[in-house]
N, C-alpha and C positions, 0 to 999 in steps of 0.2 A: 264697860264691866266691873262688876263690884270685886273687891278683894275676895279670893277664895283659895283655900291651898287646893292645888291640883295634884292628884297622884301621879299624872301622866300628861305629857303633852308632845306634838309633833308638828313641825312644818314639813311639808313635802310638795313636789309638783310633778306633774307627768303630762306627757304629749298627749293631743285630743285625738286619741285613737281609740276606737271603742274595745273595751276590755283592759285599757291600760290603768284603770281603777282598780282592779279585783286587788292587786297586792294591798294597796291603801285599806281598802274594806276589810280585807282579812285582818290586817294590823290591828285597826280600830276595834273591831269587833273582839278579837282574843282579848286585847288589853282590858274592856269592858266585862268580859267572862272573869278574868282575874281579879276584877275589883267587885266581884259578886252581883253583877246585874243579871237578873232573872230573864227567861227565855222569852216571856212576853214583850219586855223591855228591850231586849236584844232585836227581836222580831221588829220592832216599831223604828229602832234605830237604823237597822239595816235597811229598811224600805227607804227611809229618809236619807240615807248615804247614797243608796242606788239611784233615787231619783236625783238629787242634787249633783251627784258627779255626772250620772248620763246627760242630764239636761245641759250641763256646762260643756261637755264634749260635743253634744250633737247640736242644740241650739244656739249655745254661746259662741262656741269657735267652729261651728259647721265643720267639726272632723278635720279641721285643718292643722297637722301634726306639727306645724312649724308654731302655732299658738298652744300655751301651756294653761293647765287647770291648776290653779295653786289652792292648797288645802291646809288649815290651821286647826288643830283640833286639841281639845283639853279633856279631861275625864278624871272623876274622883267617885269614890262610892255612892255620891249623893247626886252628882250633876254630869251633865255631856253637855260640850259646847263645840260647835262645829262651825268654820266659815269656808265656804267654797266661792273662787273667784275665778271667772274666765277673762279672756281677751277681747271677747265680743264687744258689739254696740251696745248691749243690754236691752231692757225690755221693761214695760210697766206692769206689774202682776195685777192691777186692777183692770187692765184691759183684757186678761185672759178670760173666755167665756167661763161660766160657771157650768162644769161638767155635769153637775146633778140636776140642772134645769131640763125640763121635759124636751126643749127643742136642741139641746146638747148632747144627749145620751149617746148618739150613734157617731158624732163628730170625734176626730182624732184631736188630742190635746187637752190640757188642764188637769188631768187625773194626776199627774206625777206631783203638780203644786197642792192639790187637793190633800193627797195621802200626807206629804210634810207637814201641811197645817194640822191635818187631824193626829197624826203621832207625836208632833212635838209640843212642849210646853210655849215656847215663844219661838217666831220666825219673823226676821226681819231683813228687807232688801235694801240696799244702798240706793241713793237717788238716781244713778246711771243704771241701774237694774241688770248689772253683771255681777253682782257680790249677794249671796245669801247667808245670813248668820241665823243659826238655830240653836236652840238650848232645849235640853229634857232635863227634867227634875225627876228623880227617882221616886217612885211609889213605895210605900212601905205597906206591909202586910200581906 
């Protein structure tokens, strides 16, 4: 990651229980709001947060409360950076069916990844597939 003057950073973790991510989401969104991020940008980040955190809980750690979801977040008035890591076996993002393809429109799965990709400026997965790093650059105007 390039050197950037971050206004706020946090590292946290929580057990893989549905709803355990709510406090983390509230904190991140409150900080971004204080940094002047607008409603549409906050919505985009909220969607990416919700999808990445619940995917880590549900799919990565399979709701095993003994396993943690680790979150590292950095924010400034211009940029948002997030890493979410679970203790699961990982996955290959390229193997997830395209949820917009006609044959997959009624299938479960893949929509969260598509939302994250659509709303974030940059999205990368580690080789194991148990960590996603994303970044959003603030739009002006």
